[in-house]
C-alpha positions as CSV (number, residue, x, y, z in Angstrom):
1,M,-28.6,1.0,12.7
2,R,-25.7,-0.4,14.6
3,N,-27.0,-3.9,15.2
4,S,-24.9,-6.2,17.4
5,F,-22.8,-8.3,15.0
6,Q,-22.2,-12.0,15.3
7,K,-18.7,-12.8,16.2
8,H,-16.6,-14.5,13.6
9,S,-13.3,-16.2,14.2
10,L,-10.2,-14.9,12.5
11,S,-10.0,-18.0,10.3
12,G,-13.7,-17.4,9.3
13,Y,-12.9,-13.9,8.2
14,F,-10.0,-15.2,6.1
15,V,-12.3,-17.7,4.4
16,L,-14.9,-15.1,3.7
17,Y,-12.3,-12.7,2.4
18,F,-10.8,-15.1,-0.1
19,R,-14.3,-16.1,-1.3
20,F,-15.0,-12.4,-2.0
21,L,-11.6,-12.0,-3.7
22,K,-12.2,-15.1,-5.8
23,M,-15.6,-13.7,-6.9
24,T,-14.0,-10.4,-7.8
25,M,-11.2,-12.1,-9.8
26,M,-13.7,-14.3,-11.6
27,S,-16.0,-11.3,-12.5
28,R,-13.0,-9.4,-13.9
29,M,-11.8,-12.3,-15.9
30,Q,-15.1,-12.4,-17.7
31,Y,-13.8,-9.3,-19.5
32,K,-10.2,-10.4,-20.1
33,L,-9.4,-7.9,-22.8
34,D,-10.8,-5.0,-20.8
35,T,-8.9,-6.1,-17.7
36,F,-5.7,-6.5,-19.7
37,L,-5.9,-3.1,-21.4
38,L,-6.7,-1.3,-18.2
39,S,-3.8,-3.1,-16.4
40,L,-1.5,-2.2,-19.4
41,A,-2.6,1.4,-19.1
42,V,-1.6,1.5,-15.4
43,L,1.7,-0.2,-16.3
44,I,2.5,2.3,-19.0
45,R,1.5,5.3,-16.8
46,E,3.8,4.2,-14.0
47,C,6.6,3.5,-16.5
48,V,6.8,7.2,-17.1
49,T,8.4,7.7,-13.7
50,I,11.0,5.1,-14.5
51,I,11.8,6.8,-17.8
52,S,12.1,10.1,-16.0
53,L,14.5,8.6,-13.5
54,Y,16.6,7.1,-16.3
55,L,16.8,10.4,-18.1
56,I,17.9,12.1,-14.9
57,L,20.7,9.6,-14.5
58,Q,21.9,10.2,-18.0
59,K,23.2,13.5,-16.7
60,F,23.9,12.5,-13.1
61,S,25.3,9.0,-12.7
62,E,24.1,8.9,-9.0
63,I,21.4,10.4,-6.8
64,G,22.4,10.8,-3.2
65,G,25.1,8.1,-3.7
66,W,22.6,5.6,-5.2
67,D,23.2,4.3,-8.7
68,I,20.6,3.2,-11.2
69,G,20.5,-0.4,-9.9
70,E,20.0,0.7,-6.3
71,L,17.4,3.3,-7.2
72,L,15.4,0.7,-9.2
73,F,15.6,-1.7,-6.3
74,L,14.3,1.1,-4.1
75,Y,11.5,1.8,-6.6
76,S,10.5,-1.9,-6.8
77,F,9.4,-2.1,-3.2
78,V,7.2,1.0,-3.8
79,F,5.3,-0.8,-6.6
80,L,5.2,-4.2,-5.1
81,T,3.9,-3.1,-1.7
82,Y,1.3,-0.8,-3.4
83,S,0.1,-3.6,-5.6
84,I,-0.6,-5.8,-2.6
85,C,-2.0,-2.8,-0.7
86,I,-4.5,-1.9,-3.4
87,L,-5.6,-5.5,-3.8
88,V,-6.6,-5.6,-0.2
89,F,-7.5,-2.0,0.7
90,T,-9.3,-0.8,-2.4
91,G,-12.5,-0.3,-0.3
92,V,-10.5,1.8,2.1
93,R,-9.1,3.9,-0.7
94,D,-12.6,4.4,-2.1
95,F,-14.3,4.8,1.3
96,E,-15.5,8.3,0.6
97,G,-17.6,7.1,-2.3
98,I,-18.9,4.1,-0.4
99,V,-20.2,6.5,2.3
100,H,-21.7,9.1,-0.2
101,Q,-23.5,6.4,-2.1
102,G,-25.1,5.1,1.1
103,E,-23.4,1.7,0.6
104,F,-21.8,1.9,4.0
105,D,-25.2,2.2,5.8
106,G,-26.0,-1.2,4.4
107,Y,-22.8,-2.6,5.9
108,L,-24.0,-1.6,9.3
109,T,-27.1,-3.7,9.1
110,K,-25.3,-7.0,8.3
111,P,-23.9,-9.4,11.0
112,V,-20.3,-9.0,9.8
113,A,-17.8,-6.3,11.0
114,P,-18.1,-3.2,8.8
115,F,-14.4,-2.9,8.3
116,F,-14.2,-6.4,6.9
117,Q,-17.0,-5.6,4.5
118,V,-15.2,-2.5,3.3
119,I,-12.0,-4.4,2.4
120,A,-13.7,-7.5,1.1
121,R,-16.3,-5.9,-1.2
122,K,-13.9,-4.1,-3.5
123,S,-10.6,-4.9,-5.1
124,D,-8.7,-3.0,-7.9
125,V,-7.4,-5.9,-9.8
126,M,-6.2,-3.8,-12.7
127,A,-4.1,-1.6,-10.5
128,T,-2.7,-4.6,-8.8
129,L,-1.7,-6.2,-12.0
130,G,-0.2,-3.0,-13.5
131,H,1.8,-2.0,-10.4
132,G,2.7,-5.6,-9.5
133,T,4.0,-6.4,-13.0
134,L,6.2,-3.3,-13.0
135,G,7.4,-4.0,-9.5
136,L,8.4,-7.5,-10.3
137,L,10.3,-6.4,-13.5
138,L,12.2,-3.8,-11.5
139,F,12.8,-6.1,-8.6
140,F,14.3,-9.0,-10.6
141,Y,16.3,-6.7,-12.8
142,S,17.8,-4.7,-9.9
143,Y,18.3,-7.7,-7.7
144,S,20.3,-9.3,-10.5
145,R,22.2,-6.1,-11.2
146,L,23.2,-5.8,-7.5
147,Q,24.3,-9.4,-7.5
148,L,22.3,-10.2,-4.4
149,S,22.1,-13.9,-3.5
150,L,18.7,-15.7,-3.4
151,S,19.4,-17.0,0.1
152,L,16.7,-18.1,2.6
153,E,17.7,-15.1,4.7
154,N,17.1,-12.7,1.8
155,V,13.8,-14.3,0.9
156,L,12.5,-14.1,4.4
157,A,13.6,-10.4,4.6
158,I,11.8,-9.6,1.4
159,V,8.5,-11.2,2.6
160,L,8.7,-9.3,5.9
161,V,9.4,-6.0,4.1
162,L,6.4,-6.6,1.8
163,I,4.1,-7.3,4.7
164,G,5.4,-4.3,6.7
165,G,5.3,-1.9,3.7
166,T,1.8,-3.0,2.8
167,L,0.5,-2.5,6.3
168,I,2.1,1.0,6.5
169,Q,0.3,2.1,3.3
170,G,-2.9,0.4,4.3
171,A,-2.8,2.2,7.6
172,L,-2.3,5.6,5.9
173,L,-5.3,4.9,3.6
174,L,-7.4,3.8,6.5
175,F,-6.5,6.9,8.6
176,S,-7.5,9.3,5.8
177,A,-10.7,7.2,5.2
178,V,-11.7,7.5,8.8
179,M,-11.8,11.3,8.4
180,T,-14.9,10.7,6.2
181,F,-16.8,10.0,9.4
182,W,-16.4,13.7,10.4
183,T,-15.8,15.6,7.2
184,T,-17.8,13.4,4.7
185,K,-15.0,14.3,2.2
186,S,-11.6,12.8,2.7
187,G,-10.2,12.8,-0.9
188,Q,-7.9,15.8,-0.4
189,I,-6.6,14.4,2.9
190,Q,-5.9,11.1,1.2
191,E,-4.2,12.9,-1.7
192,L,-1.9,14.9,0.6
193,L,-1.3,12.3,3.3
194,F,-0.8,9.3,1.0
195,Y,-0.2,10.0,-2.6
196,Q,1.8,13.2,-2.3
197,M,3.9,11.9,0.5
198,R,4.6,8.6,-1.4
199,G,6.3,10.7,-4.1
200,F,9.1,11.4,-1.7
201,I,10.1,7.7,-1.3
202,A,10.8,7.4,-5.0
203,Y,14.3,8.7,-4.1
204,P,16.7,8.0,-1.3
205,L,15.8,9.6,2.0
206,S,19.4,10.9,2.3
207,I,18.8,13.6,-0.3
208,Y,16.1,15.4,1.7
209,P,16.4,18.0,4.5
210,K,16.3,16.8,8.1
211,L,12.6,17.9,8.5
212,I,11.5,15.7,5.6
213,K,13.5,12.8,6.9
214,W,11.9,13.2,10.3
215,I,8.4,13.4,8.9
216,L,8.9,10.3,6.7
217,T,10.4,8.4,9.6
218,F,8.3,9.3,12.6
219,C,5.1,11.0,11.5
220,I,4.2,9.4,8.1
221,P,6.6,6.4,8.2
222,L,6.8,5.8,4.5
223,A,10.6,5.6,4.6
224,F,10.1,2.1,6.1
225,V,8.4,1.0,2.9
226,N,11.6,0.9,0.9
227,Y,14.5,3.1,2.1
228,Y,15.3,1.6,5.5
229,P,14.7,-2.0,4.4
230,S,16.9,-1.5,1.3
231,R,19.8,-0.7,3.6
232,F,19.6,-4.3,4.8
233,F,20.4,-5.5,1.2
234,I,22.6,-2.7,0.0
235,A,24.3,-0.5,2.5
236,E,24.3,-2.4,5.7
237,R,23.7,-6.1,4.9
238,H,22.5,-8.5,7.5
239,H,21.5,-5.7,9.9
240,W,18.1,-7.2,10.7
241,I,17.0,-4.2,12.7
242,W,15.8,-2.5,9.5
243,I,13.6,-5.5,8.6
244,F,12.2,-5.9,12.1
245,L,11.5,-2.2,12.4
246,T,9.7,-2.2,9.1
247,L,7.4,-5.0,10.2
248,F,7.0,-3.5,13.7
249,V,6.1,-0.1,12.3
250,G,3.7,-1.6,9.8
251,I,1.9,-3.5,12.6
252,A,1.9,-0.6,15.0
253,V,0.5,2.0,12.6
254,F,-2.1,-0.3,11.3
255,I,-3.3,-1.2,14.8
256,G,-3.4,2.6,15.5
257,S,-5.5,3.2,12.4
258,L,-7.9,0.4,13.4
259,L,-8.4,2.0,16.8
260,F,-9.0,5.3,15.0
261,W,-11.5,3.5,12.8
262,K,-13.4,2.3,15.9
263,T,-13.5,5.8,17.3
264,G,-14.7,7.2,14.0
265,L,-17.4,4.6,13.6
266,K,-19.0,5.6,17.0
267,H,-19.4,9.2,15.6
268,Y,-20.7,8.1,12.2
269,E,-24.0,9.6,11.1
270,S,-25.7,8.5,7.8
271,T,-25.3,10.8,4.9
272,G,-29.0,10.3,4.2
273,N,-28.5,9.0,0.7
């Protein structure tokens, strides 16, 4: 089943990916009302967490020394990075289903890297629009409230944070997806490793016990998605170490997950569907 694949250049993969993404966007736009309503549903669902935060702050003006503007700034990176992550890594998120339906077996017969096909064939446009819209609204509101300047330095920092945060979340989704090669079911692993742990970064890391801080920094480095980068803008401005660490951690964990993917692929046996 594992035919030798033709080698494609990196630029060639980018061209192919954007072609697939364009086709996905065009297919979704054929059902504009459906896409809009589903995206709106995602937006409303995620707004519940913001409303909950607002209600909490009606009783407590701060959480761990962070006021409403700083907390919303923290939240904005969660939504923005996830919107990009889910645009690119929907296939990784849904990998268990791809394997169970026998679709992945078909990927192995084509002269294109299986991982590329996994990320190129699926894209959750509705989740991207819902999370992305809320992320942008929170970002612009909190950025203005915090009176941060729109300097070239800040813009560059924001871009690097988005890249690093997206790669960290993509790596965690990929890691849990690879477990499918051995267990055939990775949904619970993904729920615990990714979605449950992401819930912690909705609030400042400083409010948690040392064990949680250590896990979110060194084991499941979700703290680099928003908490540590936010210190560049809020608590310790112009300390670029947080920005570079976010990018470095993102690249490092994603490369690690790719290596894990290659190991898992060698052990893959068809589900027989």
